[in-house]
C-alpha positions in Angstrom: -0.1 0.3 -0.1 2.8 2.6 1.0 4.2 1.8 -2.7 1.1 1.6 -4.2 0.3 5.6 -2.6 3.9 7.0 -3.6 3.2 5.8 -7.5 -0.1 7.7 -7.0 1.6 11.0 -5.7 4.3 10.4 -8.2 1.7 10.2 -10.7 -0.4 13.1 -9.8 2.6 15.5 -9.7 4.0 14.6 -13.3 0.1 15.4 -14.3 0.1 18.5 -12.6 3.4 19.3 -14.0 2.6 18.8 -17.3 -0.9 20.9 -17.0 1.3 23.6 -15.4 3.8 23.4 -18.6 0.7 23.7 -20.9 -1.0 26.4 -19.1 2.4 28.3 -19.0 2.6 27.5 -23.2 -0.7 29.0 -23.4 -0.1 31.9 -21.4 3.0 32.8 -23.4 1.1 32.7 -26.6 -1.3 34.6 -25.3 1.6 36.8 -24.5 3.7 36.9 -27.9 0.2 37.4 -29.4 -1.9 40.5 -28.2 0.8 43.3 -28.9 0.7 41.9 -32.5 -2.5 42.0 -32.6 -3.0 45.4 -31.3 -0.5 46.6 -33.9 -3.0 44.6 -36.8 -6.2 45.9 -35.4 -4.6 49.6 -35.5 -3.6 48.9 -39.1 -1.4 52.1 -39.5 -0.4 53.2 -43.3 -0.8 56.6 -42.9 2.3 57.5 -40.6 3.7 61.1 -42.4 7.6 59.1 -42.8 7.3 55.5 -44.2 6.5 57.0 -47.5 9.6 58.6 -48.3 11.4 55.2 -46.8 9.9 53.1 -49.0 10.9 56.2 -52.3 14.7 55.5 -50.7 14.1 51.4 -51.0 13.5 51.7 -54.4 16.2 54.3 -55.3 18.4 52.2 -53.4 17.1 48.9 -55.8 17.3 51.2 -59.0 20.9 52.5 -58.3 22.6 50.0 -56.4 23.7 52.4 -54.2 22.8 54.3 -50.9 21.6 58.0 -51.5 24.2 60.6 -49.8 22.7 63.7 -52.1 19.1 64.6 -51.7 16.9 64.5 -54.4 13.2 65.2 -52.7 13.6 68.8 -51.8 13.1 71.4 -54.3 15.1 73.7 -52.1 17.6 72.3 -50.9 18.2 69.4 -53.7 21.8 68.4 -53.9 23.3 69.2 -50.3 24.3 66.1 -48.5 21.6 63.9 -47.0 22.7 60.2 -45.6 20.0 57.6 -46.0 21.6 55.9 -43.1 18.3 53.5 -42.4 18.9 52.0 -45.7 18.7 48.8 -45.0 15.4 49.5 -43.0 14.5 50.9 -46.2 15.0 48.0 -48.5 13.6 45.6 -46.5 10.1 47.8 -46.2 10.2 48.5 -49.8 10.7 44.5 -50.6 7.7 44.4 -48.2 5.7 46.5 -50.0 6.3 44.8 -53.5 5.2 41.5 -52.3 2.0 42.6 -50.1 1.5 46.0 -50.9 0.0 48.1 -47.8 -0.8 44.7 -46.0 3.3 44.6 -45.9 3.8 47.8 -44.1 1.5 46.4 -41.4 2.6 43.2 -41.3 6.3 44.9 -40.9 5.0 46.9 -37.4 3.7 43.2 -36.2 6.2 41.2 -37.0 8.2 43.6 -35.2 6.0 44.0 -32.5 6.1 39.8 -31.8 9.7 39.7 -31.9 10.1 42.6 -29.1 7.9 41.0 -27.0 9.7 37.6 -27.6 13.1 39.7 -26.9 11.5 41.0 -23.9 10.6 37.5 -22.3 13.5 36.1 -22.9 15.6 39.1 -21.4 13.3 39.2 -18.2 13.0 35.2 -17.7 16.9 35.1 -17.0 16.6 37.7 -14.5 13.4 36.9 -12.8 12.2 32.9 -11.7 8.4 34.2 -11.0 6.7 33.2 -14.4 3.5 35.4 -13.5 6.1 38.5 -12.9 8.0 38.1 -16.1 4.6 37.8 -18.3 3.3 40.9 -16.3 6.2 43.1 -16.5 6.7 41.7 -20.3 3.3 43.0 -21.5 3.7 46.3 -19.0 6.8 47.0 -21.2 4.8 46.6 -24.7 1.7 48.3 -23.5 3.6 51.3 -22.8 5.5 51.5 -26.0 1.8 51.4 -27.7 2.5 54.8 -29.0 5.8 53.4 -30.7 3.4 51.0 -32.6 4.1 52.4 -36.3 6.0 51.4 -39.3 9.0 53.2 -38.6 13.0 52.2 -38.3 13.0 52.9 -34.4 11.3 49.6 -33.9 14.6 47.6 -35.0 16.1 49.9 -32.3 14.1 48.6 -29.6 14.8 45.2 -30.8 18.4 45.8 -30.1 18.4 47.5 -26.8 16.1 44.9 -25.5 19.3 42.1 -27.0 22.1 44.4 -25.5 20.1 44.5 -22.1 20.2 40.9 -22.1 23.9 40.0 -22.7 25.0 42.8 -20.5 22.4 41.8 -17.9 24.0 37.9 -18.1 27.6 38.9 -18.2 27.4 41.2 -15.4 25.9 38.5 -13.4 28.0 35.6 -14.1 31.5 37.0 -15.8 31.4 35.0 -19.0 32.7 36.4 -22.3 31.4 34.7 -24.7 27.8 36.8 -25.0 30.0 39.8 -25.1 30.8 38.2 -28.7 27.2 39.3 -30.3 27.6 42.9 -29.2 29.8 43.7 -32.5 27.8 42.2 -34.8 24.0 43.9 -33.0 26.1 47.3 -33.4 27.2 46.4 -37.2 23.4 45.5 -38.1 22.1 48.5 -36.1 24.1 51.2 -37.6 22.7 50.4 -41.0 19.3 50.3 -39.8 18.7 53.2 -37.3 20.8 56.1 -35.7 19.9 55.5 -32.3 22.3 53.2 -32.0 24.1 55.8 -30.3 22.0 54.8 -27.1 23.2 51.5 -27.0 26.8 52.7 -27.0 26.1 54.6 -24.3 25.0 52.0 -22.2 27.8 49.7 -23.1 30.0 52.9 -21.9 27.9 53.0 -19.0 28.6 48.8 -18.7 32.7 49.6 -19.3 32.7 52.3 -16.2 30.9 50.0 -14.2 34.0 47.4 -14.6 36.5 50.3 -14.1 34.6 51.1 -10.8 35.0 47.3 -9.5 38.4 46.7 -10.4 39.0 50.1 -8.5 36.7 48.8 -5.4 34.6 51.8 -5.9 31.4 50.8 -3.6 28.4 50.5 -5.6 29.7 48.3 -8.5 28.3 45.2 -8.7 30.0 43.4 -11.6 31.9 40.0 -12.3 33.1 41.4 -15.9 36.8 42.5 -16.0 37.5 45.7 -17.4 39.6 44.4 -20.1 36.8 42.0 -22.2 33.9 45.0 -21.3 36.4 47.3 -23.3 37.1 45.1 -26.2 33.4 44.8 -26.6 32.6 48.3 -26.4 36.2 49.0 -29.0 34.7 46.4 -30.8 31.3 47.4 -31.1 32.8 51.0 -31.8 34.4 49.9 -35.1 31.5 47.9 -36.2 29.2 50.5 -36.3 32.1 52.1 -39.1 30.8 49.3 -41.1 28.0 51.1 -42.9 28.2 53.2 -46.2 28.8 56.5 -44.6 31.6 55.5 -42.1 32.6 58.0 -39.4 30.0 60.5 -41.0 27.3 58.6 -39.4 28.1 60.2 -36.0 28.1 63.8 -37.7 24.5 63.2 -38.6 23.9 61.8 -35.3 25.2 64.9 -33.8 23.0 66.9 -35.8 20.0 65.2 -34.9 20.4 65.8 -31.2 21.4 69.6 -31.5 18.6 70.3 -33.2 16.5 71.6 -29.8 13.9 73.3 -32.1 12.3 70.4 -33.5 11.4 69.2 -30.2 8.9 72.2 -29.7 7.3 71.7 -32.9 7.5 67.5 -33.8 4.6 66.0 -31.6 6.8 62.9 -31.4 9.8 64.5 -30.3 8.1 66.5 -27.6 7.5 65.6 -23.7 4.8 62.7 -22.2 1.8 64.6 -22.7 -0.2 61.9 -20.1 -2.9 61.9 -21.8 -3.4 57.9 -22.3 -3.0 54.6 -20.4 0.7 54.2 -21.7 1.8 57.0 -20.4 1.1 56.7 -17.0 2.3 52.7 -17.2 5.8 54.5 -18.1 5.9 56.7 -15.2 4.8 53.6 -13.0 7.9 52.1 -14.2 10.3 55.1 -13.5 8.7 55.0 -10.1 8.8 51.2 -9.2 12.5 51.4 -11.2 13.6 54.0 -8.3 11.8 51.8 -5.5 12.9 48.5 -6.5 16.6 50.2 -6.1 15.5 52.2 -2.9 14.4 49.1 -1.2 17.9 47.5 -1.9 19.6 50.3 0.8 23.0 50.3 -1.0 23.9 51.8 -4.1 24.2 50.3 -7.3 26.3 52.1 -9.8 25.1 50.5 -13.1 21.5 50.5 -12.2 21.5 53.8 -10.7 23.1 55.3 -14.2 20.9 53.3 -16.5 18.1 54.8 -14.7 18.8 58.2 -14.9 19.5 58.0 -18.3 16.1 56.6 -18.9 14.4 59.3 -17.4 16.4 61.9 -19.0 15.9 60.5 -22.6 12.4 58.7 -21.8 10.8 62.5 -20.3 12.6 64.7 -23.1 11.0 63.0 -25.6 7.8 60.5 -25.9 9.4 58.4 -29.3 12.1 57.3 -27.1 9.5 55.9 -24.1 11.2 52.3 -25.1 13.8 53.3 -23.0 12.0 53.8 -19.6 9.9 50.7 -20.8 13.2 48.4 -21.2 14.9 49.8 -18.7 12.2 49.6 -15.8 11.4 46.3 -16.5 14.7 45.0 -16.6 15.1 46.6 -13.0 12.0 45.7 -11.7 13.1 41.7 -12.6 16.5 41.9 -11.4 15.3 43.3 -8.3 11.9 41.7 -6.9 12.3 38.5 -5.4 9.9 36.3 -6.9 8.1 32.8 -5.6 9.9 29.9 -6.3 6.1 28.0 -6.2 5.1 29.9 -9.5 8.7 29.7 -11.4 8.9 29.1 -14.8 8.2 25.4 -15.9 7.9 25.6 -20.0 8.4 22.3 -21.7 11.4 22.1 -24.1 9.9 23.4 -26.8 7.4 25.7 -25.0 8.6 29.2 -26.1 8.8 27.7 -29.5 5.5 26.5 -29.2 4.2 30.0 -28.1 5.9 31.9 -31.3 4.6 29.9 -33.6 1.3 30.0 -32.5 1.3 33.9 -31.8 2.5 34.1 -35.2 -0.8 32.1 -36.6 -2.9 34.3 -34.4 -1.5 37.4 -36.1 -2.3 35.9 -39.2 -5.4 34.7 -37.8 -6.1 38.6 -36.7 -5.1 39.8 -40.4 -7.8 38.1 -41.8 -10.7 38.2 -39.0 -9.9 42.5 -38.6 -9.7 42.8 -42.8 -6.3 44.0 -42.8 -6.2 44.0 -46.8 -5.1 46.5 -49.6 -8.6 47.9 -50.2 -9.4 48.9 -46.7 -6.0 50.3 -45.8 -6.0 52.2 -49.0 -9.4 53.6 -47.8 -8.0 54.0 -44.5 -5.1 56.2 -46.2 -7.6 58.5 -48.2 -9.1 59.4 -45.1 -5.8 61.1 -43.6 -3.4 61.8 -46.8 -3.7 63.5 -50.1 -4.5 60.1 -51.9 -7.8 62.0 -54.7 -5.6 65.0 -54.7 -2.5 63.3 -56.0 -4.3 61.6 -58.8 -6.0 64.5 -59.6 -2.9 66.2 -60.0 -1.0 63.6 -62.0 -4.0 62.8 -64.3 -4.2 66.8 -65.5 -0.8 67.2 -65.4 -0.1 70.2 -63.0 3.7 71.1 -62.5 5.8 72.5 -59.7 7.3 73.7 -58.2 5.2 72.2 -55.4 4.6 73.7 -52.2 3.0 71.5 -49.1 2.3 70.7 -45.7 5.3 69.2 -43.8 3.3 65.9 -42.4 2.3 65.2 -46.2 5.8 65.5 -47.5 6.6 62.1 -47.0 3.7 60.8 -48.9 4.2 63.1 -51.7 7.6 62.0 -52.2 6.2 58.4 -52.8 2.8 59.4 -54.9 3.4 62.2 -56.5 7.2 61.5 -57.8 7.8 65.7 -57.6 10.2 67.7 -55.3 8.7 68.8 -52.3 9.5 71.9 -50.4 9.4 70.3 -47.3 9.0 66.6 -45.4 9.6 64.9 -42.1 13.4 64.6 -42.2 13.7 67.6 -39.5 17.2 67.6 -39.0 17.9 67.7 -42.9 15.6 71.3 -43.5 16.8 72.8 -39.7 14.9 74.9 -37.4 15.1 77.9 -39.5 13.2 75.9 -42.8 10.7 74.7 -40.5 10.1 77.5 -38.8 9.3 79.2 -42.2 6.9 76.6 -43.1 4.8 76.1 -39.8 4.5 80.2 -40.1 3.4 80.0 -43.8 0.9 77.3 -43.4 -0.5 79.3 -40.4 -1.1 82.2 -42.5 1.2 84.6 -39.9 1.5 87.9 -41.2 4.6 87.2 -43.1 2.9 84.3 -44.8 3.5 85.9 -48.4 7.2 86.5 -48.2 7.9 82.7 -48.1 10.1 82.3 -51.1 9.2 78.9 -52.1 5.6 79.8 -51.8 5.8 82.7 -54.2 7.9 80.3 -56.6 5.4 77.8 -56.4 3.4 76.6 -59.3 1.5 74.1 -57.5 0.3 74.2 -54.1 -0.9 71.0 -52.1 -2.3 71.0 -48.4 -4.7 70.3 -45.9 -8.0 71.9 -46.7 -8.8 73.6 -43.3 -5.3 74.9 -42.8 -5.1 78.9 -42.5 -3.4 79.2 -45.9 -5.7 77.5 -48.0 -8.4 80.2 -46.7 -6.1 82.9 -47.6 -5.2 81.3 -51.0 -8.8 80.8 -51.7 -9.1 85.0 -52.3 -6.0 85.4 -53.4 -6.0 86.6 -57.0 -2.8 85.0 -57.5 -3.9 81.3 -57.1 -6.6 79.3 -59.0 -8.5 76.2 -56.7 -8.4 73.3 -58.9 -9.5 70.6 -56.6 -10.6 69.8 -53.1 -12.7 66.9 -51.1 -12.7 66.7 -47.6 -9.3 66.2 -47.0 -7.1 67.9 -49.0 -7.2 70.9 -51.6 -4.8 72.1 -54.9 -4.3 75.5 -55.9 -2.2 76.4 -59.0 -0.4 79.8 -59.6 -1.6 82.1 -62.0 1.1 83.0 -64.2 
């Protein structure tokens, strides 16, 4: 009887263990699928920048070289412009050629799925409690909701998560092997998005911590030796130079970082407005990280410096909320004591099964939510001058073109005509952006805008102040108007 009782208990434990493994796999599949399905539901194709990125991808394909000189702007054509996101642009245009506008949504959803998986991998290696890892992963993904658009910054988020995963393990174990991946990551990162600079800064912080540890400075808690972290930093720096522009990519990064005026003009560069739930989750992650560090009752150099860096970057610009999202959950996962009774018990292929299930759910979601080219084209025409462009092309109206800042990227793609301005804020500079905004707001000196007075064609939002002025101006003729856009041609 005792033997039978033990066998029964053993069988029950195995059965409960299998049930728990299956349950965790199902939860993980849902976790991976939900953020990707949120992207599919939003189905954003009216992003103002994706269209000039697509046009750049086309140019790279046709010319077999990466642009270094601008050909999109009527006022600054021929000046230096570095297409530093060229790998993203090639990938984006390939998806567009393959799937049409569905490819744009597929890129966003696919990247968010990859980021979610990478976040879970990062946190599961820092925290034993499965429920807490799932909660923190979802919180990070949810807080980044405003970034769910087809931009190269999604690659930056993913590469940053991978970097944090490598650094946290290297600091904890002292093993060098994973550091070998960092130069590979930075070589790709520098050809996809300019914010690889953020990753280098964090890697620099990790190296400083190793120096502090070797000098026995309080707060440095790393097992990594300075020489190995220093070699990883040096190798990553050299790897970033493996791009078509070499060291000049750092000049482009400097110009972006020092263009203070754009922070007050472009909504995505402004501070977090705290108008929706995602913003408050970012704040909670920041406050939670501060509390977790304070609870340790000892100074932690790397984590504290990392949190300060994340706070400065995130609360300065809402497009950088991903920094606090990733840093916040990393600190919380590493500081909170998890429950051993709720440990991660995924089966050997559990994560793989969850990823495949999430991918299938995403495909099903595209069909159920009618994410198709016909619907996306209809949605695009509600916010972009789709029909206005059709009229201009059919009538053969000639430029030079004067256009709104937010529509410049789409007009580069759809009209194939040099624009007066587009979303490349650093390229145009504060002065040109100020001039354009003043004109479109019909400020008293609007008529002194040289680009407007020399334009043969004006396309802009139908409700813009400038459009109301042009209606009464004898030098311009209204040739097209709908609920979105109006088109004027100059009378010569």
